[in-house]
N, C-alpha and C positions, 0 to 999 in steps of 0.2 A: 620576883614580884614587880620590880620597877619596869621590866620589859612589858609586862602585862598592862600596867597602868599607862605606859607610853602608847601602846597599841590602842587602848580605849581613848586616850586623850587626843591622839591624832585623828581617829575616826570621828570624834565629836566635833571636829573643826569644820564640818561641811557647811556650805552656805545655805541660808534660808531661801534666798531669792531664787536660787537655781531650781528649786522643786516646789515652790509655793504656788497656789492658784493665783491667777492674775488679780482677782478681787482683793487678795490679802497682801499684795506686794507693797502698796502704799503704806499700810500700817507697819509692816516689817521693816521697810526702808527707814522709817522714823525711829525704830528701836535702837537702843545703844548697842555697842559691840558686846557688852556683857550679857544683855538680854538675848541677843541673837545666839551667842554661844550656848547659853543655858537652854533656850527653847529648842535649838537644834539638837543638843545633847539628849534631851528627852526623846526626841523623835528617833534618833539613831539607836539609843539603848532599847527603845520599845521594839524597833524592827529586829534587832539582834535577838531579843527574847522570843518574838513571835516566829522567827524563821530559823531558830537554832538547830532544830532537827534537820531541816532542809540543808543548811550550810554544812552540817557535819557529814552528810551523805554526799554533798556536791561541793568540793573545795573550789571548783571553778566559779560557782555562783557566789561564794564568799569573796573570792578575789575580785570579781566584777563589782560586787557591792562596795567593797572597800575602795576600789579604784574610782568608782563614780563619786563616792562621798569625799574623797581626798583631793582629787585633781583640781577642782574648781575653787577650793577654799584655802588651799595651802600655798603660800607664796614661795614655791620651791626654788625659783631662780634667786630671789633675794636671800633666802636662807642658805643656799649653796654658796653665794659670795661671802656670806658671813663665816661659813665653815671653812672655806678656802683661805680666807684672810689674806696674808701677804702673798700666798701662792697664786691668788686670783688676780693680782694686779697686772693689768695689761693682757689678761686672758681674753680670748674671743668669746662672744656671746654663744657661739656654737659649742665650744668646749665646756663652758659653764652649764649649758643646758644638758650636755651629755652627762656631766657629773651629777647635776640635780636629779635627772630622771633615773639614773642608776642608783643613787642613794635612796630615793623614795621607793623604788621597786624592790631594792634589797630589804629595806625595813619591812615592807608589807609582806613579802614572801616569808620572812622569818617570823614576824609577829602576828600575822593575820589570824592564824589559828588560835592564838592566845585570847582573842576576843571571845571565843566560844567557851573559854574556861572561866569567864567572869560570871559566876552563877548569881542567882537571886535577882533582885530588882534595884540595882544601884541607881543613884540619881545625882545630878550636878546642882550645887547650890552656889549662887553668886555671892561673893563677899564684898568686892569693891572694884572700882575702875579708876586707874591712876594714869594721867598723861605721862608719856615717856619724855625724857629730856630731849631738847632740840626739835620738838615736834615730830619725833620719829614714829609716833603712834600711841597706843594705849596698852597698859598692862591690865588684863582682866584676871583678877584673883578669884579662884573658885575652890570648892571642896568637892571631891568625889566621895559621896556617902554610900557606904555599904550596908547590907541588911543588918550586920552585927553592931552597927552604930559607929564603926571606925570611919574616920574622916581623913582622906589623903589630900594635902594641899596641892593644887594644880594651877599654875599661872600660865595664861596664854598671852604672848606678845603679838599684837595685831597692828596692822597699818592699813590705811585706806589706799588701795591700789586697784581701782575699778571695783570697789566694794571692800568691806573689811576682810582682810586675809591674814591668816596666822603665819608668822615666820619663826617662832620659837615656842617651845613648851618647856616649862620648868616644873619638875616634879619634886616636891619636898625641897625646893630651893636649888635643885640641880638642873642646869640648862642643857638641853640636848644639843644645841648648837655648840656650846663650849666643849661638851664631851666629845663631839665628833671632830671639832677643830684639833683637839689634842690627839685624838686617835689617828687622824689622817696627816698630821704634820710630818711624821717620819717618812711614810710612803711618798708624799708629794715632794720631799727633798730628793728622792731617788728616781722618781718617775714623772712623766708628764701627767697633766690632768686627764687627758684622754686615756692613758694607760691605766691609771687608777680607776677610772670609770669602767673600763673593760674588765678589770679584776673584780669589781663589784658585780658586774653583769654575769660573769661566769662562775661566781661563787667562791673564787680563790681568796677573796677578802670579804669580811662581813662588817656591816655597820653595827657596832656594839651598842647595847642599851645604856651602858655606864654602870650597871649594877647587876651583873649576871647571877650573883650569888643570893640575891634577896628574893 
């Protein structure tokens, strides 16, 4: 269950300004991070519902859609440095990018199809926006509401890096950055960042969701 929620949550992180008509960009730029997340979430969920049959028949189209939505909105380099932790100290930007790209690609390959299993018409509701300590950004607290009334708490940690970008997603209080940091700690003690990135690329290592049994 959590892997499915993670897939939806990451897909909902797409930026508004990248796809909005020019006439609407000034209004959207003035929106708060939470308003942008919720508004974009509605657009992404609507697209998934409208194109579900197409995406089921054409996995390449689904991957393209997810990639387009994710790349510009997700601060993958910053998130990768957080995941690497001490292993990333002194690492080159090139190695960090290798790891970041491999981690995101691995996640999307594994969980992209899970988006199609999210039946009904779920919607995202904004609960609050809270500044992070040290001016690191904002925590956008939301609930993913399902047709049966069930509400799943999803928090987005965002920072202003050429626009508001997400660097962590917390589902029911569990941080994906912290989950991945724990997962990759042992491999990174044994191998270089580039080697771990290669393992993610070739599928010999998988980025876990943190809750495969739910």
